[in-house]
N, C-alpha and C positions, 0 to 999 in steps of 0.2 A: 533430287527428290524423286521418289518413285510414285508414279501415278498409275493405278491399276488399269485404267482405260487408255493408257498411252497418251494421255493428255487430250483425248477426244472432246471431253466436256469443255475444257478451257478453249480449245481450238474452235469448237462450234460457237461458243459465246463470243469470242473475238471476231469470228467471221460474221456473225449476226450483227454485231455493232458496226463493223466495216461496211457491210452491204447496206444496212439501214441508214447510216450517216451519209454515205455516198449518194444513195437514192434520194434522200431528203434534200440534200444540197442541189442535186440535179433538177428536181421538179420545182424547186423554189423559183427559179428564174422564169420559166414560162407562166407559172401561175401568179407570180408576183408575191407569193407567200408560200411557206411550206406547210406541211401537215394536212389538215382537213380540207383546205381549199383545193389543193391539187387532187386529193383523193375523191372529193365530191365531184369534181369535173369528170373523172374517169368513171366513177360509179354511175353518174347520171347519163353519160354517153351510152353506156351499155345497158342501162335499165331505166329508160325514160318512163315517166309517169308515176314514179314512186312518190310517197308523201314525205314531208319534212320529218315526221315522226319515225318513219322507216329509216330514212337517211341518218337521223340522230342515233338510232340504235346501232346501225351498221358501223358508223364512224366512232361510236363510243362517246358521244357528246352529251352535255346537259341540254335541257330544253332551251334555256337562254342562249347557249352556245350554238345550237342548231339554228335558232332564229337569226342570230348574228351572221352565221355562215350564209344562210339563204339571202339575207339582205345584202351581204357583200357580193354574192354571185349576181344578184339583180343589178346592183350599182355598176358592176363591170360590164353589164349588157350581155352576160352569159346565160342568164336563166329567165324563164318566164313561168308563171304559175297559171295553170288552167283548172277548170272544174275537175274535181276528183270523182272517185266512184260513189261517194255519197254527198249529201248536201253540205256537210261540214268540212270535208277535206279538200285539199288543193293538190293537184298533180304537178310535179316538177319536171320541166322539160328544158333541155339546153337550146339556146338559140344557135343559129349557124356560127356565130362568133364563139359561143361556148363549145361547140363541137370542135372548132379549129383549135381553141385553147387546150382542150382535152387531148387532141392529137399531138400538140406541141409537148405536153407533159409526157405522153407516152414515148415520144421520140427521144426526149432527154433521158428518160428512164432507160430506154433500150440502149442508148449510147454508153451510159455509165456501166450498165450490166455487161455489155459486150467487152468493154475495156477490162472489167474485172475477170472475165472468162478468157481473155486473150492468151494468158500464159499456159492454158490447158490445151492438150492435144485432143483430137476427136474422141479417143477412147476414154480419157479422163472426163470429158464433158458428158459422155453417155453414163459413166459411173455416177457422176454427180447428179444427173437427172434421175437416175434410178433411186439413189438414196433420198433425194427430195420427194419423189413420188411416194416412197414407202413412209416417210415421216409425215407428209401432209395428208395422205388419204385417210388417216385415222383421226384427224383433228376436227372434222366437220360433223356437227350434230344436227344441223338444220340449215335452211336456206340463208338465214341471217349470218351464221358462222361461215358459210361458204362465201357470201358477199364480203364479209370482213376480211377473210384471208386473201381474197382475189381483188381487193379494192384498188390496187394499182397494177393489176395484170392487163396486158394487152391481149384480149380474148381472141383477136384475129390470129395470133401466133400459137394458140393453144386450143385447137378445135376439139381435141379429145382430152379435156381437162382432167388430170388425175385427181384433183381435189373434188371435183364434181362426181367423178367415178366413185370415190369413197362414200359420198352421200347416197348414191344409188345402191351401193352394196349394203347399206345399213338395213337391218330387218324391219 
């Protein structure tokens, strides 16, 4: 069967599923659950003091889902709520144990991604990074979409974030 794009769409789709499933499996161990719990740890590590409403929007949760997530983080001893910027809001901050759990999540993520990249040589890795920069830099429309795309990123490894650069380039 002839595919006009050389199969690029199918390959990208398959690669996205592979990367997503491997990352999800990797971060489930340290967080004790996959998905939003691990993502919340990383988001709160890098952006302390956000509200549950902001976290809900970034992670794409319902209001009851966000309340349940905050409760689970508190029950694990990973989160504390402090007074927020106004009388009605509460700022979310990780405890030292929460910061350690976030670091464990990021370490597991890093290991699985390094394993996926292992077959590539240095030139191929740079090509992949360039392609990813091009695709990602145009996907950010505001700070919330930036936080969504980078919700499992280890920001210490990406000081010149190309996703954030795309946001700064917007008129």
